[in-house]
C-alpha positions as CSV (number, residue, x, y, z in Angstrom):
1,M,54.4,96.1,54.8
2,V,56.1,98.8,57.2
3,R,57.8,96.2,59.5
4,R,59.3,94.4,56.3
5,A,60.8,97.7,55.1
6,G,62.3,98.3,58.7
7,Y,64.0,94.9,58.4
8,S,65.5,95.7,55.1
9,R,67.0,98.8,56.4
10,Y,68.7,97.0,59.2
11,L,70.0,94.4,56.5
12,A,71.3,97.2,54.2
13,A,73.1,98.6,57.2
14,W,74.6,95.3,58.3
15,C,75.2,94.0,54.9
16,G,79.0,94.6,54.9
17,L,79.4,93.2,58.5
18,I,77.7,90.0,57.2
19,L,79.3,89.6,53.8
20,G,82.7,90.9,54.5
21,P,83.8,88.6,57.2
22,A,81.7,85.6,55.5
23,A,83.9,86.2,52.4
24,W,87.2,86.3,54.4
25,L,86.2,83.1,56.2
26,A,85.5,81.3,52.9
27,S,88.8,82.7,51.4
28,T,90.8,81.4,54.3
29,Q,89.2,78.0,54.2
30,F,89.6,77.7,50.6
31,N,93.3,78.8,50.6
32,F,94.1,76.0,53.2
33,A,92.1,73.5,51.4
34,L,93.4,74.2,47.9
35,A,97.1,74.6,48.9
36,S,97.9,70.9,48.7
37,W,95.6,70.4,45.8
38,Q,97.2,73.0,43.5
39,C,100.7,71.6,44.3
40,V,99.5,68.2,42.9
41,H,97.7,69.3,39.9
42,K,99.8,72.4,38.9
43,S,96.8,74.5,38.6
44,Y,96.4,77.7,40.6
45,P,92.8,78.6,41.6
46,I,93.5,80.4,44.8
47,P,93.9,83.9,43.0
48,W,90.5,83.4,41.2
49,V,88.8,82.3,44.4
50,A,90.1,85.3,46.0
51,L,89.0,87.6,43.2
52,F,85.4,86.2,43.4
53,L,85.4,86.6,47.1
54,A,86.7,90.1,47.2
55,V,83.9,91.0,44.8
56,I,81.5,89.7,47.3
57,A,82.9,91.5,50.1
58,M,83.0,94.7,48.1
59,A,79.4,94.2,47.2
60,G,78.4,93.9,51.0
61,G,80.3,97.1,51.7
62,L,78.6,98.9,48.8
63,V,75.3,98.2,50.0
64,S,76.4,99.4,53.3
65,F,78.2,102.4,51.8
66,S,74.9,103.4,49.8
67,F,72.8,103.1,53.0
68,W,75.4,105.1,55.0
69,R,75.2,108.0,52.4
70,R,71.5,108.2,51.7
71,Q,70.2,108.0,55.3
72,E,70.5,111.2,57.2
73,D,67.1,110.7,59.2
74,S,67.9,107.1,60.2
75,E,68.8,106.2,63.8
76,A,72.1,107.0,64.8
77,S,73.1,103.2,65.5
78,L,72.0,102.3,62.0
79,I,74.2,104.9,60.5
80,F,77.2,103.8,62.8
81,A,76.7,100.2,61.9
82,A,76.6,101.0,58.2
83,S,79.8,103.1,58.6
84,V,81.7,100.3,60.5
85,A,80.3,97.6,58.1
86,T,81.7,99.9,55.1
87,L,85.1,100.2,56.5
88,L,85.4,96.6,57.9
89,S,84.2,95.3,54.3
90,A,86.8,97.3,52.6
91,L,89.6,96.0,55.1
92,L,88.5,92.6,54.6
93,M,88.4,92.8,50.8
94,L,92.1,94.2,51.0
95,V,93.1,91.1,53.3
96,I,91.2,88.8,50.7
97,L,93.3,90.3,47.8
98,L,96.6,90.0,49.5
99,Q,96.0,86.3,50.4
100,G,95.2,85.9,46.8
101,F,98.2,87.6,45.7
102,A,100.3,85.3,47.9
103,G,98.8,82.4,46.2
104,L,100.3,83.6,43.0
105,I,103.8,83.6,45.0
106,F,103.5,80.5,46.8
107,T,102.4,77.3,45.2
108,G,101.9,75.0,48.0
109,C,104.9,72.8,47.1
110,E,107.3,74.8,49.5
111,R,107.8,72.3,52.0
């Protein structure tokens, strides 16, 4: 049981480093895949997809942030990983939102 609790500490510290880049990767792939589709169908799902994926990145960042703030007696490497995960997740959330905002301006028919 102690070993499982140790793994959950690592997962909480690294959650922002896992979910943030994964959400950004998914956002970038969906943006490229849906660009021509939204031109043909005149429907604009890219901002909604970006909003959903930004919430996922924010959730990963919040898990890492909560670990970062409540662990004073943890290993220094875990605290460092949680701080980097929090900041990276916040940065990637901003990038995802900016890409979604670009989906409002550019329709995919600009060729």
